[in-house]
SERO-4910 file (N, C-alpha, C, O; in steps of 0.05 Angstrom, whole numbers):
BEGIN
 pado doro    nc1    nc2    nc3   cac1   cac2   cac3    cc1    cc2    cc3    oc1    oc2    oc3
  Met    A  -1277  -1442    183  -1275  -1414    188  -1249  -1402    178  -1227  -1414    182
  Lys    A  -1250  -1379    165  -1226  -1366    156  -1225  -1338    168  -1244  -1322    165
  Ile    A  -1203  -1332    181  -1200  -1306    194  -1178  -1290    180  -1155  -1298    178
  Gly    A  -1186  -1267    169  -1167  -1250    155  -1152  -1232    173  -1163  -1219    191
  Leu    A  -1126  -1230    169  -1108  -1213    186  -1091  -1196    167  -1077  -1206    150
  Asp    A  -1093  -1170    170  -1076  -1151    156  -1048  -1152    169  -1044  -1142    191
  Ile    A  -1029  -1163    154  -1002  -1165    166   -985  -1140    160   -962  -1139    169
  Met    A   -996  -1121    146   -981  -1096    140   -989  -1073    159   -976  -1052    158
  Gly    A  -1010  -1077    175  -1020  -1055    192  -1008  -1055    219  -1004  -1075    232
  Gly    A  -1002  -1030    229   -991  -1027    256   -963  -1015    255   -949  -1018    235
  Asp    A   -955  -1003    277   -929   -989    279   -906  -1009    276   -884  -1001    268
  Phe    A   -910  -1034    285   -889  -1053    285   -892  -1076    265   -880  -1097    268
  Ala    A   -910  -1071    246   -914  -1091    224   -890  -1090    205   -878  -1069    201
  Pro    A   -884  -1112    192   -898  -1138    194   -886  -1157    215   -897  -1178    220
  Gln    A   -865  -1148    228   -852  -1166    248   -872  -1174    270   -876  -1198    276
  Ala    A   -886  -1154    282   -904  -1160    304   -929  -1176    294   -938  -1194    308
  Thr    A   -939  -1170    270   -962  -1184    260   -956  -1213    253   -972  -1231    258
  Ile    A   -932  -1218    243   -925  -1245    236   -920  -1262    262   -930  -1284    264
  Leu    A   -907  -1250    281   -903  -1265    307   -930  -1269    320   -934  -1290    333
  Gly    A   -948  -1249    318   -974  -1253    329   -990  -1274    315  -1005  -1289    327
  Ala    A   -986  -1276    289  -1000  -1297    273   -991  -1325    281  -1007  -1343    283
  Ile    A   -965  -1327    287   -954  -1353    296   -967  -1361    323   -975  -1384    327
  Ala    A   -968  -1341    341   -980  -1347    367  -1010  -1353    365  -1020  -1370    379
  Ala    A  -1024  -1339    346  -1052  -1343    343  -1058  -1371    331  -1077  -1384    338
  Tyr    A  -1040  -1380    313  -1044  -1406    300  -1046  -1428    321  -1062  -1447    318
  Lys    A  -1031  -1425    343  -1031  -1445    364  -1057  -1445    380  -1062  -1463    396
  Asn    A  -1074  -1424    376  -1099  -1422    391  -1123  -1428    373  -1146  -1425    381
  Leu    A  -1118  -1437    349  -1139  -1444    330  -1141  -1474    327  -1122  -1488    329
  Ser    A  -1166  -1483    321  -1170  -1511    316  -1164  -1518    287  -1159  -1500    271
  Ala    A  -1165  -1544    281  -1158  -1553    254  -1176  -1541    232  -1167  -1538    209
  Asp    A  -1201  -1535    239  -1219  -1524    219  -1220  -1494    218  -1238  -1482    206
  Gln    A  -1201  -1481    231  -1199  -1452    232  -1173  -1443    218  -1151  -1449    228
  Gln    A  -1176  -1429    196  -1153  -1421    179  -1148  -1391    182  -1166  -1375    181
  Leu    A  -1122  -1384    186  -1114  -1356    187  -1105  -1348    159  -1087  -1360    147
  Val    A  -1117  -1327    148  -1110  -1317    121  -1094  -1291    125  -1105  -1271    135
  Leu    A  -1069  -1291    117  -1051  -1268    120  -1053  -1251     94  -1048  -1261     72
  Ile    A  -1060  -1226     98  -1064  -1207     76  -1041  -1187     76  -1039  -1171     94
  Gly    A  -1024  -1188     55  -1001  -1170     54   -979  -1181     36   -985  -1198     19
  Asp    A   -955  -1173     41   -932  -1181     25   -925  -1210     32   -913  -1215     52
  Gln    A   -932  -1229     14   -928  -1257     19   -898  -1264     21   -890  -1280     38
  Glu    A   -882  -1253      4   -853  -1259      4   -840  -1250     30   -825  -1265     42
  Leu    A   -847  -1226     38   -836  -1215     63   -845  -1232     87   -830  -1239    105
  Ala    A   -871  -1239     87   -882  -1255    108   -869  -1283    110   -863  -1293    131
  Ser    A   -866  -1295     87   -854  -1322     86   -826  -1322     97   -817  -1340    111
  Asp    A   -810  -1301     90   -783  -1299    100   -783  -1296    131   -767  -1309    144
  Leu    A   -801  -1280    141   -802  -1276    170   -811  -1302    184   -801  -1308    206
  Leu    A   -829  -1316    172   -838  -1342    184   -815  -1362    185   -811  -1375    205
  Arg    A   -800  -1364    163   -777  -1383    163   -756  -1375    183   -743  -1392    195
  Glu    A   -752  -1348    186   -732  -1339    205   -740  -1348    234   -723  -1351    251
  Asn    A   -766  -1351    238   -776  -1360    264   -782  -1390    264   -797  -1399    282
  Asn    A   -771  -1404    245   -774  -1433    244   -804  -1442    243   -812  -1461    257
  Phe    A   -819  -1428    228   -848  -1434    225   -855  -1436    196   -848  -1418    180
  Ser    A   -868  -1457    188   -874  -1461    160   -896  -1443    150   -917  -1441    162
  Pro    A   -891  -1430    127   -913  -1413    114   -937  -1430    106   -958  -1419    102
  Asp    A   -933  -1456    104   -955  -1474     96   -978  -1475    117  -1000  -1484    111
  His    A   -973  -1465    141   -994  -1464    161  -1015  -1443    156  -1036  -1442    168
  Phe    A  -1009  -1425    137  -1027  -1402    131  -1035  -1401    102  -1022  -1413     85
  Glu    A  -1057  -1388     98  -1065  -1381     70  -1057  -1352     66  -1058  -1336     84
  Phe    A  -1048  -1345     42  -1038  -1318     36  -1055  -1305     14  -1064  -1318     -5
  Val    A  -1060  -1279     17  -1070  -1262     -4  -1050  -1240     -7  -1047  -1223     10
  His    A  -1036  -1241    -30  -1012  -1223    -33  -1020  -1195    -42  -1036  -1191    -61
  Thr    A  -1009  -1175    -28  -1011  -1147    -36   -989  -1132    -22   -982  -1138      1
  Thr    A   -977  -1113    -36   -955  -1097    -24   -963  -1069    -17   -948  -1055     -3
  Glu    A   -987  -1061    -25   -996  -1033    -20  -1006  -1031      9  -1019  -1048     19
  Val    A   -999  -1008     22  -1005  -1004     50  -1018   -977     54  -1009   -957     42
  Ile    A  -1038   -975     71  -1049   -949     80  -1034   -941    104  -1035   -954    125
  Gly    A  -1020   -918    103  -1005   -908    125  -1022   -899    148  -1046   -892    144
  Met    A  -1010   -898    172  -1025   -890    196  -1035   -861    195  -1055   -855    207
  Ala    A  -1020   -844    180  -1027   -816    180  -1043   -808    155  -1050   -784    152
  Glu    A  -1050   -827    138  -1065   -820    113  -1094   -815    119  -1105   -825    139
  His    A  -1106   -798    102  -1134   -792    105  -1150   -817     99  -1147   -828     78
  Pro    A  -1167   -827    118  -1180   -852    115  -1196   -856     90  -1192   -876     75
  Thr    A  -1214   -838     83  -1231   -841     60  -1215   -841     34  -1219   -857     17
  Lys    A  -1197   -821     32  -1181   -819      7  -1164   -843      4  -1161   -854    -19
  Ala    A  -1153   -853     26  -1135   -876     24  -1150   -901     15  -1140   -916     -2
  Val    A  -1173   -906     27  -1189   -930     19  -1197   -929    -10  -1196   -949    -24
  Leu    A  -1206   -905    -19  -1215   -902    -47  -1192   -903    -67  -1195   -914    -89
  His    A  -1170   -891    -60  -1147   -889    -79  -1128   -912    -77  -1110   -914    -94
  Lys    A  -1131   -929    -57  -1113   -952    -54  -1129   -978    -53  -1129   -991    -32
  Pro    A  -1143   -986    -74  -1159  -1010    -73  -1142  -1036    -70  -1152  -1057    -63
  Gly    A  -1115  -1033    -75  -1098  -1056    -72  -1084  -1057    -45  -1067  -1074    -41
  Ser    A  -1092  -1040    -27  -1080  -1040      0  -1090  -1064     16  -1110  -1075     10
  Ser    A  -1074  -1071     36  -1082  -1094     52  -1109  -1090     66  -1124  -1110     68
  Ile    A  -1115  -1066     75  -1141  -1061     87  -1164  -1063     67  -1184  -1076     72
  Ala    A  -1160  -1051     44  -1181  -1052     23  -1186  -1080     13  -1209  -1089      9
  Val    A  -1164  -1095      9  -1166  -1123      0  -1180  -1140     22  -1196  -1157     15
  Gly    A  -1173  -1135     47  -1186  -1150     69  -1216  -1146     69  -1231  -1166     72
  Phe    A  -1225  -1122     65  -1254  -1117     65  -1267  -1129     40  -1290  -1137     41
  Lys    A  -1253  -1129     18  -1263  -1141     -7  -1268  -1171     -2  -1289  -1182    -10
  Leu    A  -1249  -1184     11  -1252  -1212     17  -1275  -1218     36  -1289  -1237     33
  Leu    A  -1278  -1200     56  -1299  -1203     75  -1327  -1200     62  -1345  -1215     67
  Lys    A  -1329  -1180     44  -1354  -1175     30  -1361  -1199     12  -1384  -1206     10
  Glu    A  -1341  -1211      0  -1345  -1233    -19  -1351  -1260     -4  -1361  -1279    -16
  Gly    A  -1345  -1260     22  -1349  -1284     38  -1325  -1303     37  -1327  -1326     46
  Ser    A  -1303  -1293     26  -1278  -1310     25  -1265  -1313     52  -1251  -1332     57
  Ile    A  -1271  -1294     70  -1262  -1296     98  -1287  -1290    115  -1306  -1277    107
  Asp    A  -1286  -1300    140  -1309  -1296    158  -1305  -1273    178  -1325  -1265    190
  Ala    A  -1281  -1263    180  -1276  -1240    198  -1250  -1227    188  -1234  -1239    174
  Phe    A  -1247  -1201    195  -1224  -1186    186  -1214  -1168    209  -1230  -1155    222
  Ser    A  -1188  -1169    213  -1176  -1152    234  -1151  -1139    225  -1136  -1150    208
  Ser    A  -1145  -1115    236  -1121  -1100    229  -1114  -1081    251  -1131  -1070    264
  Ala    A  -1087  -1078    255  -1077  -1058    274  -1069  -1033    258  -1054  -1016    269
  Gly    A  -1078  -1030    234  -1070  -1008    217  -1088   -983    222  -1099   -980    244
  Asn    A  -1089   -966    203  -1104   -941    205  -1133   -945    213  -1149   -956    198
  Ser    A  -1140   -937    238  -1166   -943    249  -1188   -929    233  -1210   -940    230
  Gly    A  -1183   -905    224  -1202   -890    208  -1208   -905    182  -1231   -906    173
  Ala    A  -1187   -915    170  -1190   -930    145  -1206   -956    150  -1221   -965    132
  Met    A  -1203   -968    173  -1218   -992    179  -1248   -986    182  -1264  -1001    172
  Leu    A  -1254   -963    194  -1282   -956    197  -1294   -948    170  -1316   -957    164
  Val    A  -1279   -933    154  -1289   -925    128  -1292   -950    110  -1311   -952     95
  Gly    A  -1272   -967    111  -1272   -991     95  -1296  -1009    101  -1309  -1020     83
  Ala    A  -1303  -1011    127  -1326  -1026    135  -1352  -1014    124  -1369  -1028    114
  Met    A  -1354   -988    127  -1379   -974    118  -1382   -975     88  -1405   -977     78
  Leu    A  -1360   -974     73  -1362   -974     44  -1365  -1001     32  -1376  -1004     10
  Ser    A  -1356  -1022     46  -1356  -1049     34  -1379  -1065     46  -1399  -1070     32
  Ile    A  -1377  -1075     70  -1398  -1092     82  -1422  -1076     92  -1444  -1086     95
  Lys    A  -1418  -1050     97  -1439  -1030    104  -1451  -1036    131  -1448  -1058    143
  Ala    A  -1467  -1017    141  -1480  -1019    167  -1504  -1038    164  -1517  -1040    143
  Ile    A  -1510  -1051    186  -1533  -1068    188  -1558  -1050    185  -1559  -1029    198
  Pro    A  -1578  -1058    169  -1602  -1042    167  -1615  -1036    195  -1619  -1054    211
  Gly    A  -1621  -1010    199  -1632  -1002    225  -1611   -990    243  -1619   -974    261
  Val    A  -1586   -996    239  -1565   -984    255  -1558   -957    245  -1549   -954    222
  Leu    A  -1562   -936    261  -1558   -909    252  -1528   -903    249  -1519   -891    229
  Arg    A  -1512   -911    268  -1483   -908    268  -1469   -932    281  -1474   -936    305
  Pro    A  -1453   -947    267  -1437   -967    280  -1419   -955    301  -1413   -931    300
  Ala    A  -1412   -970    321  -1396   -960    343  -1372   -979    349  -1373  -1002    342
  Ile    A  -1352   -967    361  -1329   -983    369  -1329   -987    399  -1335   -968    414
  Thr    A  -1324  -1011    408  -1325  -1017    436  -1297  -1022    447  -1278  -1028    433
  Ser    A  -1294  -1020    474  -1270  -1027    487  -1277  -1039    514  -1299  -1036    524
  Ile    A  -1257  -1051    527  -1261  -1064    553  -1253  -1045    575  -1233  -1030    573
  Met    A  -1269  -1045    596  -1263  -1029    620  -1262  -1048    644  -1283  -1058    653
  Pro    A  -1238  -1052    656  -1236  -1071    679  -1252  -1061    702  -1257  -1038    706
  Lys    A  -1261  -1081    718  -1277  -1076    742  -1262  -1087    767  -1246  -1105    765
  Leu    A  -1268  -1075    790  -1254  -1082    814  -1259  -1111    823  -1243  -1123    837
  Asp    A  -1281  -1123    814  -1287  -1150    822  -1274  -1171    803  -1278  -1195    806
  Gly    A  -1257  -1161    784  -1243  -1179    766  -1257  -1184    740  -1245  -1197    722
  Thr    A  -1282  -1175    738  -1296  -1178    712  -1291  -1153    695  -1275  -1136    702
  Arg    A  -1305  -1152    672  -1300  -1130    654  -1326  -1118    644  -1346  -1131    640
  Ala    A  -1325  -1092    640  -1348  -1077    629  -1342  -1070    600  -1318  -1070    592
  Ile    A  -1362  -1063    585  -1359  -1054    557  -1364  -1024    555  -1384  -1014    565
  Leu    A  -1345  -1010    543  -1348   -981    539  -1354   -976    509  -1339   -985    492
  Val    A  -1375   -962    504  -1384   -957    476  -1398   -930    474  -1417   -926    489
  Asp    A  -1390   -913    457  -1371   -914    435  -1344   -903    445  -1343   -887    463
  Val    A  -1322   -912    432  -1296   -902    440  -1281   -888    417  -1256   -886    417
  Gly    A  -1296   -878    397  -1282   -862    377  -1294   -862    349  -1286   -846    332
  Ala    A  -1313   -879    344  -1325   -879    317  -1342   -854    312  -1344   -845    289
  Asn    A  -1355   -844    333  -1374   -822    330  -1367   -800    351  -1378   -801    373
  Ala    A  -1350   -782    343  -1342   -761    362  -1366   -743    369  -1368   -733    391
  Asp    A  -1383   -738    349  -1407   -722    353  -1432   -740    350  -1434   -755    330
  Cys    A  -1449   -740    369  -1472   -758    368  -1499   -744    371  -1501   -722    382
  Lys    A  -1519   -756    359  -1546   -747    363  -1558   -765    386  -1548   -787    390
  Pro    A  -1577   -755    401  -1588   -770    424  -1597   -799    416  -1594   -817    432
  Glu    A  -1608   -801    392  -1619   -828    385  -1597   -848    379  -1603   -872    378
  Phe    A  -1572   -840    376  -1550   -859    373  -1545   -875    398  -1539   -898    397
  Leu    A  -1547   -861    421  -1538   -873    446  -1555   -898    455  -1543   -917    465
  Pro    A  -1581   -898    452  -1596   -923    458  -1586   -946    441  -1585   -969    450
  Gln    A  -1580   -940    415  -1569   -962    398  -1542   -972    408  -1536   -996    406
  Phe    A  -1526   -953    418  -1500   -962    430  -1505   -981    453  -1491  -1000    458
  Gly    A  -1527   -975    468  -1534   -992    491  -1541  -1020    481  -1534  -1040    494
  Ile    A  -1556  -1022    460  -1564  -1048    448  -1539  -1063    439  -1535  -1087    446
  Leu    A  -1521  -1049    424  -1497  -1062    414  -1479  -1072    437  -1469  -1094    436
  Gly    A  -1475  -1054    456  -1458  -1062    479  -1469  -1084    495  -1455  -1102    505
  Ser    A  -1496  -1084    499  -1509  -1105    515  -1506  -1132    501  -1501  -1152    514
  Leu    A  -1510  -1133    475  -1508  -1158    460  -1479  -1168    460  -1474  -1192    463
  Phe    A  -1460  -1150    458  -1432  -1157    459  -1424  -1169    486  -1411  -1190    488
  Ala    A  -1433  -1156    508  -1428  -1166    535  -1441  -1194    539  -1429  -1211    551
  Gln    A  -1465  -1197    529  -1479  -1222    533  -1466  -1245    517  -1462  -1267    529
  Tyr    A  -1461  -1241    492  -1452  -1264    475  -1422  -1268    473  -1413  -1289    465
  Leu    A  -1407  -1247    480  -1377  -1251    480  -1367  -1256    508  -1347  -1270    511
  Tyr    A  -1380  -1245    528  -1369  -1247    556  -1389  -1260    574  -1385  -1261    599
  Asn    A  -1410  -1272    563  -1430  -1288    578  -1442  -1273    602  -1446  -1285    623
  Val    A  -1446  -1247    599  -1459  -1231    620  -1489  -1232    616  -1499  -1223    595
  Gln    A  -1503  -1244    634  -1532  -1246    632  -1546  -1220    640  -1540  -1210    662
  Asn    A  -1565  -1211    624  -1579  -1186    629  -1561  -1163    637  -1563  -1153    659
  Pro    A  -1542  -1155    619  -1522  -1135    626  -1534  -1109    635  -1554  -1100    624
  Arg    A  -1522  -1097    656  -1532  -1071    666  -1519  -1049    650  -1495  -1046    649
  Val    A  -1536  -1033    637  -1527  -1012    618  -1531   -985    632  -1553   -979    642
  Ala    A  -1510   -968    631  -1512   -942    643  -1502   -921    624  -1486   -926    606
  Leu    A  -1512   -896    627  -1504   -873    611  -1483   -858    627  -1488   -850    650
  Leu    A  -1459   -853    615  -1438   -839    628  -1446   -809    630  -1453   -797    610
  Asn    A  -1445   -798    655  -1455   -771    659  -1440   -758    682  -1424   -771    695
  Ile    A  -1445   -733    687  -1432   -718    709  -1447   -721    735  -1438   -709    755
  Gly    A  -1468   -735    736  -1484   -739    760  -1502   -763    756  -1509   -770    734
  Glu    A  -1511   -775    778  -1528   -799    777  -1557   -792    772  -1572   -808    762
  Glu    A  -1565   -768    780  -1593   -761    779  -1603   -756    750  -1588   -746    733
  Glu    A  -1628   -764    745  -1640   -759    719  -1642   -729    714  -1650   -714    733
  Gly    A  -1635   -719    691  -1635   -691    685  -1608   -678    686  -1605   -655    679
  Lys    A  -1588   -694    694  -1560   -683    695  -1548   -683    667  -1558   -697    649
  Gly    A  -1526   -668    664  -1510   -670    640  -1515   -649    620  -1529   -629    624
  Asn    A  -1501   -652    597  -1504   -633    575  -1529   -639    559  -1545   -657    566
  Val    A  -1533   -625    538  -1557   -628    521  -1559   -657    511  -1581   -668    511
  Leu    A  -1537   -668    502  -1538   -695    491  -1546   -715    513  -1564   -732    508
  Ser    A  -1534   -714    536  -1541   -732    558  -1570   -729    567  -1584   -749    571
  Gln    A  -1579   -705    569  -1606   -700    578  -1627   -711    558  -1648   -721    566
  Ala    A  -1621   -709    532  -1639   -718    512  -1637   -749    509  -1657   -761    502
  Ala    A  -1614   -760    513  -1610   -789    509  -1622   -805    533  -1631   -827    528
  Phe    A  -1622   -794    557  -1631   -809    580  -1659   -820    577  -1663   -844    581
  Pro    A  -1679   -803    571  -1706   -815    568  -1709   -835    546  -1725   -854    548
  Leu    A  -1693   -832    524  -1694   -851    503  -1683   -878    512  -1694   -899    505
  Met    A  -1662   -878    528  -1651   -902    538  -1669   -915    559  -1672   -939    561
  Lys    A  -1682   -898    575  -1700   -907    596  -1725   -921    584  -1735   -940    595
  Glu    A  -1733   -911    561  -1757   -923    547  -1750   -948    531  -1768   -963    524
  Cys    A  -1725   -952    525  -1717   -975    508  -1720  -1001    524  -1709  -1003    546
  Asn    A  -1734  -1020    512  -1738  -1046    526  -1719  -1067    516  -1724  -1091    521
  Gln    A  -1698  -1060    502  -1680  -1080    491  -1654  -1083    508  -1636  -1098    500
  Phe    A  -1652  -1069    530  -1630  -1073    548  -1638  -1064    576  -1659  -1051    580
  Asn    A  -1622  -1072    595  -1628  -1067    624  -1615  -1040    632  -1592  -1040    641
  Phe    A  -1630  -1019    629  -1619   -992    634  -1621   -986    664  -1642   -989    676
  Ile    A  -1598   -978    677  -1598   -973    705  -1593   -943    712  -1590   -936    735
  Gly    A  -1593   -926    691  -1590   -897    695  -1563   -887    689  -1547   -898    674
  Asn    A  -1557   -864    701  -1531   -851    698  -1509   -864    715  -1515   -875    736
  Val    A  -1484   -862    705  -1461   -870    721  -1440   -848    719  -1435   -838    697
  Glu    A  -1428   -841    742  -1407   -821    742  -1380   -834    736  -1377   -858    738
  Gly    A  -1361   -817    728  -1334   -827    722  -1321   -843    744  -1306   -861    739
  Arg    A  -1326   -835    769  -1314   -849    792  -1325   -877    797  -1314   -891    814
  His    A  -1347   -884    784  -1360   -910    788  -1357   -928    764  -1370   -949    762
  Leu    A  -1339   -921    745  -1336   -937    720  -1326   -965    726  -1332   -983    710
  Phe    A  -1312   -969    748  -1300   -995    753  -1316  -1011    773  -1305  -1030    785
  Glu    A  -1341  -1005    776  -1357  -1018    796  -1381  -1033    784  -1377  -1050    767
  Asp    A  -1405  -1027    793  -1429  -1043    788  -1443  -1037    762  -1467  -1029    763
  Val    A  -1430  -1039    739  -1442  -1033    713  -1429  -1051    693  -1405  -1057    695
  Asp    A  -1444  -1060    673  -1433  -1079    653  -1428  -1066    625  -1410  -1073    611
  Val    A  -1444  -1045    619  -1441  -1031    593  -1443  -1001    599  -1463   -992    611
  Ile    A  -1423   -986    590  -1423   -957    594  -1426   -944    567  -1410   -948    549
  Val    A  -1446   -928    564  -1453   -915    539  -1445   -885    540  -1450   -871    560
  Cys    A  -1432   -876    518  -1425   -847    516  -1419   -841    487  -1418   -859    470
  Asp    A  -1416   -815    481  -1408   -808    454  -1379   -816    449  -1364   -820    469
  Gly    A  -1370   -818    424  -1344   -827    418  -1321   -809    428  -1299   -819    433
  Phe    A  -1326   -783    429  -1305   -765    439  -1299   -771    469  -1276   -774    476
  Thr    A  -1321   -771    485  -1317   -777    513  -1306   -805    517  -1288   -808    534
  Gly    A  -1316   -824    502  -1306   -852    506  -1277   -855    499  -1263   -870    512
  Asn    A  -1267   -840    479  -1239   -842    472  -1221   -830    493  -1200   -841    499
  Val    A  -1230   -808    505  -1215   -795    527  -1213   -815    551  -1192   -818    562
  Val    A  -1236   -827    557  -1237   -846    580  -1218   -870    574  -1203   -878    591
  Leu    A  -1220   -880    549  -1203   -903    542  -1174   -897    544  -1158   -913    556
  Lys    A  -1165   -874    533  -1137   -867    534  -1127   -862    563  -1105   -869    570
  Leu    A  -1144   -850    579  -1138   -847    607  -1135   -874    621  -1116   -878    637
  Ala    A  -1153   -892    616  -1152   -918    628  -1127   -933    620  -1115   -947    636
  Glu    A  -1120   -931    595  -1095   -945    585  -1071   -934    600  -1051   -949    604
  Ser    A  -1071   -909    608  -1048   -897    622  -1044   -909    650  -1022   -908    661
  Phe    A  -1066   -919    662  -1064   -931    689  -1043   -953    689  -1027   -955    708
  Tyr    A  -1044   -971    669  -1026   -993    668   -997   -983    664   -978   -993    677
  Glu    A   -993   -963    647   -967   -952    642   -955   -939    667   -932   -943    673
  Val    A   -972   -923    681   -963   -910    706   -955   -931    727   -934   -929    739
  Ala    A   -972   -951    731   -967   -972    750   -941   -987    743   -925   -993    761
  His    A   -938   -993    718   -915  -1008    709   -889   -991    713   -869  -1002    722
  Asn    A   -890   -966    706   -867   -948    709   -859   -944    738   -836   -940    745
  Lys    A   -879   -946    756   -874   -942    784   -868   -968    799   -864   -969    823
  Gly    A   -868   -990    784   -862  -1016    796   -885  -1027    813   -880  -1043    830
  Ile    A   -909  -1018    807   -932  -1027    823   -943  -1052    809   -951  -1052    786
  Lys    A   -944  -1074    824   -955  -1099    814   -982  -1104    827   -983  -1110    851
  Asp    A  -1003  -1103    812  -1030  -1106    823  -1047  -1118    801  -1047  -1109    778
  Asp    A  -1063  -1139    808  -1079  -1152    788  -1099  -1134    774  -1104  -1136    750
  Phe    A  -1110  -1115    789  -1129  -1096    777  -1116  -1079    756  -1127  -1076    734
  Phe    A  -1093  -1068    762  -1079  -1051    743  -1069  -1067    719  -1067  -1056    697
  Glu    A  -1063  -1092    723  -1054  -1109    701  -1077  -1112    680  -1071  -1116    656
  Met    A  -1102  -1110    689  -1124  -1113    671  -1127  -1090    652  -1142  -1092    632
  Phe    A  -1113  -1068    656  -1113  -1045    638  -1094  -1048    615  -1093  -1031    598
  Asn    A  -1079  -1070    615  -1060  -1075    593  -1075  -1082    567  -1088  -1103    566
  Tyr    A  -1074  -1064    547  -1090  -1068    523  -1083  -1094    509  -1100  -1105    494
  Glu    A  -1059  -1105    513  -1051  -1129    499  -1070  -1153    505  -1074  -1170    488
  Gln    A  -1082  -1153    529  -1100  -1175    536  -1125  -1177    519  -1136  -1198    516
  Tyr    A  -1133  -1154    507  -1159  -1154    493  -1156  -1154    463  -1175  -1159    449
  Gly    A  -1132  -1148    453  -1126  -1150    425  -1136  -1127    408  -1121  -1117    391
  Gly    A  -1161  -1120    411  -1171  -1099    394  -1199  -1091    401  -1211  -1101    420
  Ser    A  -1210  -1073    385  -1237  -1062    390  -1255  -1070    367  -1250  -1062    344
  Pro    A  -1277  -1084    371  -1295  -1091    350  -1311  -1067    340  -1317  -1049    355
  Ile    A  -1316  -1066    314  -1335  -1047    303  -1362  -1061    302  -1366  -1079    286
  Leu    A  -1380  -1052    319  -1406  -1065    321  -1427  -1050    305  -1427  -1026    305
  Gly    A  -1444  -1065    292  -1465  -1053    276  -1460  -1055    246  -1475  -1044    230
  Val    A  -1439  -1069    237  -1434  -1073    209  -1438  -1102    202  -1439  -1119    220
  Asn    A  -1441  -1108    176  -1448  -1135    167  -1425  -1154    166  -1421  -1167    145
  Gly    A  -1410  -1156    187  -1388  -1175    188  -1371  -1170    213  -1370  -1147    222
  Pro    A  -1357  -1190    223  -1339  -1187    246  -1314  -1171    238  -1298  -1181    222
  Val    A  -1311  -1148    249  -1287  -1131    243  -1275  -1122    270  -1289  -1112    287
  Val    A  -1249  -1125    272  -1235  -1117    297  -1212  -1098    289  -1196  -1104    271
  Val    A  -1210  -1076    304  -1189  -1056    300  -1170  -1058    323  -1177  -1056    346
  Gly    A  -1144  -1063    316  -1124  -1065    337  -1110  -1038    343  -1112  -1020    327
  His    A  -1097  -1037    365  -1081  -1013    373  -1058  -1010    353  -1045  -1030    345
  Gly    A  -1051   -986    346  -1029   -982    328  -1003   -992    338   -985  -1000    322
  Ile    A   -999   -993    364   -974  -1002    376   -975  -1032    383   -960  -1041    400
  Ser    A   -994  -1046    371   -998  -1074    378   -973  -1091    377   -957  -1090    357
  Thr    A   -969  -1106    398   -947  -1125    400   -956  -1153    390   -980  -1156    384
  Pro    A   -939  -1172    387   -948  -1199    379   -970  -1210    397   -988  -1223    387
  Glu    A   -968  -1205    423   -989  -1215    442  -1015  -1202    435  -1036  -1215    435
  Ala    A  -1015  -1176    429  -1040  -1162    423  -1051  -1172    396  -1076  -1176    394
  Ile    A  -1034  -1177    377  -1043  -1188    351  -1056  -1215    355  -1077  -1221    343
  Lys    A  -1043  -1232    371  -1055  -1259    376  -1083  -1256    388  -1101  -1270    379
  Asn    A  -1086  -1239    408  -1112  -1236    421  -1132  -1222    402  -1156  -1227    406
  Met    A  -1123  -1206    383  -1141  -1195    363  -1153  -1217    346  -1176  -1216    339
  Val    A  -1136  -1236    338  -1146  -1258    322  -1165  -1275    338  -1185  -1284    327
  Val    A  -1158  -1280    363  -1176  -1297    380  -1203  -1283    384  -1224  -1297    384
  Leu    A  -1203  -1257    387  -1228  -1242    390  -1244  -1245    364  -1269  -1248    365
  Ser    A  -1231  -1243    341  -1245  -1246    316  -1258  -1273    314  -1281  -1276    305
  Lys    A  -1243  -1294    322  -1254  -1321    322  -1278  -1323    340  -1298  -1335    332
  Asn    A  -1276  -1311    364  -1299  -1313    383  -1323  -1298    372  -1346  -1307    377
  Met    A  -1319  -1277    357  -1342  -1262    346  -1356  -1279    325  -1380  -1279    323
  Val    A  -1340  -1294    309  -1353  -1312    289  -1368  -1334    303  -1391  -1340    295
  Glu    A  -1355  -1347    322  -1367  -1370    336  -1393  -1362    351  -1412  -1378    353
  Ser    A  -1394  -1337    361  -1418  -1329    376  -1441  -1320    358  -1463  -1316    368
  Ser    A  -1436  -1318    332  -1456  -1308    313  -1467  -1280    321  -1490  -1274    319
  Leu    A  -1448  -1264    332  -1456  -1238    343  -1470  -1220    321  -1489  -1207    327
  Val    A  -1459  -1220    297  -1470  -1203    276  -1499  -1211    271  -1516  -1193    268
  Asn    A  -1505  -1236    271  -1533  -1245    266  -1551  -1237    290  -1574  -1231    286
  Lys    A  -1540  -1238    314  -1555  -1230    338  -1562  -1200    336  -1584  -1191    343
  Ile    A  -1543  -1184    326  -1548  -1155    323  -1568  -1150    301  -1586  -1133    304
  Lys    A  -1566  -1165    279  -1586  -1162    258  -1614  -1167    268  -1633  -1153    261
  Ser    A  -1617  -1188    284  -1643  -1195    294  -1654  -1173    313  -1678  -1167    312
  Ala    A  -1636  -1161    328  -1644  -1140    347  -1654  -1115    333  -1670  -1100    343
  Phe    A  -1644  -1110    308  -1650  -1086    294  -1671  -1090    271  -1676  -1072    255
  Gln    A  -1682  -1114    271  -1703  -1119    250  -1728  -1102    256  -1747  -1104    241
***
């Protein structure tokens, strides 16, 4: 197995990505190789400064970088030598089995769609994130930003994607899938929610339990489905819980679960390859966990499971 890591992506790259790669190496088996994509000379110097041999990694050298503020589509098309574009080229060719980056998230989504493309039958790939639960387990929130505007037929597919992710990555049997809404009763919500509800209710590919309100997100549900605009707002609000608790000196296991570093990144589900997008502010710990998540996605054969579901 070869896992590609963009070492130029992220606010604190390449320092954070290199330190994260070192930590990730210690979590990989002998038959799992980490492929570092970016400036090889710079990376090698940083590795030696940390008393770690560059020989532990495979390198694909490139110095071009897509900035965090660049227009995603223009950047991917006009910078074919960038670490993100090269990473997707390698993934498409089969030279690596997974690709992850804490760089420009829009460019990661565009790169995936232009290179490995969506799985046939998937209307819109979606990005997932973890939502901690009071019982110590975790729910899946989907979509969290790939699709700010959605058609009703997208949401049942998000339910399928989230259900498969919960089952094969987190071993949740028969995941309970809910539609995020302003009320629990059928018929509640805006036009999108009202139109999506019957479609999800009729879908036999996941265990739909109805609507869930925002105040019940941390309770008895395994997959929470919503449009990407709503999901991103919920995600950013949830991330702030950890920061607020930390700043106020509150130590609590539940609030610790909101620390994004634990999860590493957000998978793009519905494309023809394991792709993980990391937070722009990713620390070495987050980078390590992003690589581990990529490894787990390959080992679970999640992409093939999704292909089978959409045949």
